[in-house]
N, C-alpha and C positions, 0 to 999 in steps of 0.2 A: 509462525514467524513470517513476517512479510519479506518477500523477495523483490528486487527491482523488476518492474514490468517491462517486457520488451515491446517497444513501440516501433511503428513503421511510418513511412510517408503517408500511408492510407489511414492509419489510426491516430496520428499525432493530434489532429484537431479535437477528436472526441475524447481521447485519454488525457491530453495535456491542456489544451486551450480552454476546454469546457469543463474542466475538473472543478469540483466544489472545494477542493483543498489545494494548497500550494503544491507544485510539482517540481522536484529537482530532476533535471534531465541530464544524463551522462552521455555526451557525444563521444563515441569510441570506435575502435576498429580492432580486429583480431590480431593484426600484425604489430600493434602499438604497445611497446614495452611499458611506458609510463601508464597507459590505460590499464594494463594488467596489474601494475603496482597499486593503483587506487581502488581496484575492483573490490577487495575485501572491505575497505572502508565504506564504499558505497553500499555494499550489502548490510553492513552494521548500521549505517544511518537508516536504511529502509526498515530494519527490524526494530530499532530503538525508537523510531518516531512514527510508527504506522498509524497512530490515531490522529496525528496532526499534519503529516506530510506524505505525499505519494512520491515514490522514487521510480524513475523510468530510465531505460537505456535505449539508445538508438545507434545502430551500426551505420557509420557514415558512408561506407562503401556500398552497402546494399540499399541505402535510402538517401540518395544525394539531394533530393529536393528540399527537405527541411533544413539540413545544415547550410545549404546554399542561401536559403531565405534569411537565415540568421547570421550570415557572414562568418561561419565557422572556418577558420583557416589553419588552426592548430588543434591537435587533440593530445591529451584529454581536455575537453572543455565541459564544464558543468554550468548549466543555466537554471536559475530558479524562476519559475513562472507563477504568477499569482493573478487570478482574475483574467487570464489570457494574455497578460503582459509580462515581459522580462523585467524582473526586479533585481537580479544579481547575475553576474557572469564571473566564473572562476576558471582560470586557464592554468593548466599545468598539474603536475602530480603533487598536490599539497597533502599534508597529513590531515587526518580526520578532524582534529580539533580546530584547525584553521578553516576547513570547509564549514564546520558547524558554526564557527564564529560569524560567518557571513550569512548563514541560513537562519539561525535562531531569531534575529530581530524581526523576521517576516512571518514567523509562526504565531 
């Protein structure tokens, strides 16, 4: 069962921007309650879509460069990358079905 991949400022380009599949990136922090609320949904999305979607998580406190580059000002923020470009941005603790409604058209 696929788990979300932990990415860092150093691995973001190779794991996300150069991925051959779309990548859903969860920008989160340990102290963020809403981030912890959506974590189980993010795990389920990774497991249920492992053949068509890569799911990654990046801790905004430990890796400030990437969130800064993409203008992340509130977390949780989920961004869907396809071909190295942002195609969706989802902010806030949304239920899994609402997240997938925005992700599915890009798969």
